[in-house]
N, C-alpha and C positions, 0 to 999 in steps of 0.2 A: 831533685828542684825545688827550687820555694816557690810557691803559687806568687799572685800579681802584690805583689808590698812594695806598695810607695815610700821609696827613701827619702827623696824631697819633693819640693816644688819652689819656683822660683819665677817671681814677674819679672819677665824680657823688660816689656812697656808696658805702657798705658796712660791711654788717650779716652778720657771722657769714663764710661763705662765698658771700653772695649780695653784688654788685654790679653797681650800673647804670653803665655805662659812656658816656661821648660819643666817636666818632670823627669825624675829618675825612677826608674823601675826595676828590683831585684832583680836578675835572671833574665833567659833570653824569649823577647814579647818581639818577633819580627812582622806584627801585624801593627806595632806601635810606633815604631821609630827604628833608630841609628843602633849595632850593639856594639860595646866598648867593654875594654877591660879594666873595672872602676876598681876601688878600694875592697867595694865586698866580693869582687868576683866578677863574672857574667853580667852586668845590668844593662838598661833599655834607655835611652835616651828619645822622650817624646817633646816634641814642640807642636803647641795647640792653642788656639782663639777661645775664649770666652769673654759670655757678655756680662757684665754684673750688674745687678737690678739698680735702677735708680731710685733714689727715696725722693719720695713724695710728700708733701706737707696741704694742707687745707688753712687757709685764710678767714677768719671769723669775721664779719664787717657788723656784727655787731657790738661789738665793745665803744663804748662813750668815747670823745674826743678830748 
């Protein structure tokens, strides 16, 4: 069988820095999620949450008006 090969990743919902993602892995990985019969044979579908970093910036107050 194949090692943990990520086939696809899809963002299901995003609110601010919070994302709910769905991943498809090649092969049977029962610890990760549901096992399905997909286009490449046995696949595992995993749904998980992820927090993406927020971009920060600084404002320089020394700019003349």
